[in-house]
N, C-alpha and C positions, 0 to 999 in steps of 0.2 A: 271419282273420275274413272273414265273408261281406260283400262290399262292397254287394251289392244290399240286404241286410238293414239295413245301417247308413245307407243313403240314404233310409230310410222313417222317419217319426216314429212312435214306438210310443205312440200316444195312449191306447189301451186300458190299457197297462201304467202309464202316468202316472196315470190316474184310479183304476185298481185299487190302486195303491200308496197313493193318497190315502185311499180308503175303508177299506182294511185298516189303514192307520196310524191313522185316526180311531177305528176300532173297537177294535183291540188296544191302542192307546196309552191309550184311555179305560177299559179294563177294570179297572184298580185302583180307579177311582172308583165303579164299580158296587157296591162293597161298602160304600159310605158313603151317607149320606142325601142328599147333594147331587148324586148321579150324573146324574139326568135333567135337573136344573136347570142343571148346568154343561155338559152335552153340547150342548144347543141353542144357547146363546150361543157356545160354542166353534166349533160348525159355522158359524154365521153370520159370526163374526169371521174365520174361516179362508178363507172364499170369496174375498174380494178378494186375499188373499195367493196362493192357488192360481191365481187368474186371471192374476196377474202372472207367476208361475212358468210357467204354461202358455204364455203369449205368449213368454217367454224361451226355453222349450223348443222351440216351433215355429220360432223364428228360428235357433237353434243346435243343432238335433237331431243333425246329423252329428257334431259334436264331443262332444256329451253321450253319444250312443250308443257312440262309440268309447272313451270313458273315463268310464263311469258311476260308478265308485267315487270318482274325483276330484271330479266335479261334485256328487255326493250329499254328500260331506264338505264341500264349499264351501257348499252350501245349508244344511247343518246348522250349520256354524260361523257363518254370517251370521245365522241366526235366533237362535242362542245369544247372539251379540253384541248383537242387538236387545233381547233380554230383559235382558241385563246393563245396556245403556244405559238402559232404562226404569227399572231399579232405581236406577241412579246419578242419574237425573233426579228420582226421588222423594226422594232424600236418604237419610239413615240411619234414618228412622223407618218402621217396618213398619206403623204404625197408618194411614198414608196410602196403603195399598195400594189402588190403583184397580182398577176392573173390568178395564181393558185389561191391566194388569200381571198380574192374577190369571189371566186367560184365556191370556195368553202363557205363563205359568208352567205351567199344566196342559196346554198344547199341546205342550210339549217332548217328552214320551214319544211322542206321535203323530207328530211330525216325525221322531224317531229311527227309529221303526218304518218309516215311509214311505221314509226315506233309506236304510235297509238293504234293504228289499223291492225297490225299483226296480232297483238294479244287479244284485242276485242274479237277478232274473227276466230281465233283459237277457242276462246271461251264460248262463243256462239255455237261452234261445231261440237264442243264438248256437251253442251246442253242438248243438242239434237241427238247425239250419240247415246246419251244416258237414258 
């Protein structure tokens, strides 16, 4: 691995993964009537989460760049656990599905795409740099 590459935060890849994840992960909803209505709140709700992840990435970018698949899987599992926790807090009734739980649920495909895109692009850049 190229040490000089790993010592730089890949900020453009971080945000590129976020925007591609938002777009491709939301693609199945574009075939329904609620596509645009759900996309805007999903984008607004995801901004604080991305801000926290970005601060975490800026602090630990050397470790994240050296093992991007591990860290992406950790982020995906933590967000999945957050979604499961929201559903357990709601109880067993789906009728009480809140807006936050709905937005977290439809954000899961976007998170999955972003968590797959980021480590693949890091590895492709490492291959070009070596």
